[in-house]
N, C-alpha and C positions, 0 to 999 in steps of 0.2 A: 504494500500500500504506500502511495506517495505521502510525503510529509505534508501535513495540513498547514496552509498559510492563513493567518488571521489578517483580515483587512477591515477598514472602517467604512461602513455604509453611511452616506451623508444625506439621506432624504430629510432627516430631522432638521438639517440646517436651512431648509427651504420648505416650510410647511405648505401642504397642498392637498387638494381633494378631500378636505375635512380631516386629515391626519396631522398630528403633531402641531396643533394650533397652540398659540401662546408660548412658543419656544423663545427663550431668552438668549439674545445674541451673545452675551458674555459667557453663558454656559456653553454655547456652541464653540466659542473660542477655546475655552478650557478643555473641552473634549478633544479638539483637534491637537492642541499643544501636548496634552497628555499622551495621545496616540503616538505622536512623533517621539516623545521621550521614551515610550515603551517599545520603540523600534518598529512600529507599524509603518510600512512604506507603500502600501497598496490602498488607494482611495477610490471609492465608487460613488458616482453622483449621476445626475441626469438633467437635461435642459428643462424638463417639466417640473423639477422640484423647486417650488417657489418661483416659477417663471424665470429661472436662471439665477436666483439669489443663492442657492446652494453652491452652484459652480463658482459664482463670484466670491463668496466667502472663502471657499476652499482655495481658489487660485491666489487670492491676495495673501492669505496666510502662508501658503507654501512658498510664495515669493519672498516673504519676510525671512524665511530660513534658508534661502538659496545660497548664502555664503558658507553654511555648514553642511547642508544636505543638497548635493548636486542633483540636477534634473535626472541624470541617468540612474540615480538611486531610487527614484520614485516610479510608481506605477499608477498612472492616472487613467481612469476609465469613466466615460460618460455615455449617454444614450440619447438617441433621437427618435421621435415618433415617425412612423411611416408616412411619407408625403411624396409628392411628385418628384422624380429624380433631380430636376434642376434645383430644388430646394435643399437637397442633401448637402451640397457644398456650402450654401449660405448658412445653414444651421450649424455645420461644423465650424465655419469661420467665427460665428458668434460664440460658440462654446470655447474655442481656442482663445478668443479675446478675454472672455470672462475668467478662464482658468490660467491666464498669463503664461501660456506655454506655446511653443511653435509646433508641437505635435501631440497626439494622443497615443497612449499605449494600447487602448482598446476603444473602439466605437461600436456600441450595440444598437441594433434595432430594438426599441424598448418593448413594443408589443407587436404580435402578428396582426394582420388585418385581412379580412376577406373582401374588403372594398377596393383594395389596391393590388396591382401585380407587384410582388416584392422583388422579382427578378431584376427589373431595371434599377431598383433602389440598390440592390446588392452590386450590380454592375458599376453604379456610380461610386459606391464605397470602395470597390476594388481599384478603381482609377485613383482615388484619393490615397489608397495604400501605396500604389505604384509611385505616386508623387512624394511619398514620405510624410504626408500629413497625419496619417494614422499607421500604426505598426501592426495592429491585428484587428480582425473583424469578429464581432460577437452577436449572438442572438439572445434575447431575454424573454422569458415567459412563452417560449414556443413549445407546443405539445409535441410529443414523440411522433404522432401521426403526421406532422407537418415537416419534420426535419429532413426526411428522405428526399424531399423536393429540392433541397439545396446542397446535396452531398457533393456536387462538383465545385462548390465554392470553398475558398480557404477560410473556413470558419474555425477559429482557434479557441473561442470561449462560448460556453452556454451557461446562462444564468437561470436558476430555478429555485423555488422555495426549498429550504432544508429545515423542516420543523416537525415536531410531533403532531402539529395540527394539519399537516399536509404531506402524506406519504404516497399519494396517488401517483403511480407510474415512476416513483423515485428509483427503484432498483433497475427497471429497464433503461431509464435515462443514464444511470451510472454505467451500465454495460455498454450502451451505445457510445458514450463518450470515451470509454476505454478503447473500444474497437477503432474509433475514428481519431484517436489521439487529440481529443478536444478537452480542454480544461473545464471542469465543472465547478461553477461558482454558486454557492448556496447563500440565499438571503433570508431574512426574518427568522433566524433560528429560535427566537422567543415568540414566534407567532404574532408579530406586530405588538409585542409587549404583553400579550395576554397570559404568558406563562411565567411572569415575574413574581407571582404570589399575591397579586393585588386585584385580580379580576376573575373571581369565581362567577360573577354575574356580568352582564353586558355593560361596558363603559358608556359614558354619555358622549360618544363621538362616532365617527364613521365605522369604527370597528364593530359596533352593534349590528351592522348589516351583514357580517360574516356568517357563513353557513352554520358555524358551531353554535350559534344562538337560535337556530331554527328549532322548531318543536321536535323534529325527528332526530336531531343530532345532539341537542343540549344535554340530555341525561348521560350520553356517552362521553361528552366533553367533561362533565362533572366527575365521572369515574376516573378519567385520565388525570384530572386536576387533583383528585384525592390521592392517587398513587404518588404524584409528585410531592404533595404535602408530606406524605408518610416517609418518602425517601429523604426529603429535606431534613426531617427530624432525625432520621437514622444516621445520616452523614454529618449532621450539624453544619449544614451549608445552606445558603439561600436557595429557594426553589428555582430561581433563574439559573443558578449554576448547574443544577441537576439537569434541567432541560437543555442547557447549552452543551454540557458534556455529552449527552446523548447525540446531539447534532454533530459534535466533533468526531464522533465514532462512525459516521455513516459512509465515509469513503469519498467525500468531496475533496477537491483540490484546494479550494479557497472558501473560507467562510466569512461572510460580511457581518460584523458586529455593529449594531446601532446603539447609540446612547444619547440621552438628552442632557446628561451632565457628567462631570468627571467621575463622581462616585459610582455611577452606573457602569461606566467603561471599565474602571478598575475592578469592580465586582465581576463583570463579565470575563475579564482576563483571568481571574482567579479560578475559573472553571477548569483550566488546563491541568491543575494539580489533583483533581479528583480521580479516583480509580473506582469505577462502578463494578460491583460484583456481577458476574454473568447472569445470575437469576434476576437481578434488578434491571439490567439492560433488557433482558427478555420480557420482563413485565411491562416495561415501557414500549417495547416493540409490539406486544400484543394489544395494549391499549390504543396505540396509534393505528394499528390495523383495523380495530373495531371502529374507530372514529372515521377512518378513511372509507369504510363501508357505508357510512351515512352521507357521503358527499353526493349531491345531486348529479345525475348522469350527464347533465348538460353543462357542468362546470369544468373548465379546463385549468382553473387556477384558484388559489385561495381567495382572490378578490371577486370571484364570480365571473371573471371575464370569459367570453366565448369568442374565439377568433372568427 
């Protein structure tokens, strides 16, 4: 198994879509600075996070450290929504300006779309790669059934949920990426923060719309939550660390950690030192599988997106 790389997910730096509202800028800065001190060098953002504000905050702060941390030491990834091919270059140029960098390490298509032909978009991205403006191409939130259509393209990264709340098609995705030599990047290992020990019930934000709070799934979600609470007590560790440790064991290449403040980030990093007993990992596997069985058939993603 490849060594897992921990990276910082930066959605919370640019609240959007009803998630991560009321984020405090000074907390975001402390999270980013702490990540750099903890030797995190992989940063993941998107143009849609806060309409570019996440990219801008990340870029300006990384620029501040450029005398001690060179650009070649950093791995900067961002995402664009699928649009007409001529807009791909324009969107990239906007992202490069906000991120204060002459190139990206990875450019992802953020979401698949059945309304647009993605082939011309990928062709435009390949051209940008040939020009040196991006180093690698990535796909985010693409279901396994769609990936085979793009097998001839140099896709180097695939981004997908890696969480106890969403294990649908996870193992086939891992197998596919191993066979194709694609790096698999997991996001939302705490299920958008629902597994941090504070949300046995639906929170008062967009997360309340997630399938786990539907009538058919909620009892199974509560069962999973109870197992996490029990293991938190057994190991004398925060519930978030138990859920994160499980995610760290799933075979992804890169895991994106999100944090709204410095304390959360440091707590998340502490999950690395936990050693879960095999029967405890198996109990979590079983609870996650039961929860996955309650996912509506027409959902391709934790957010309910259907390409």
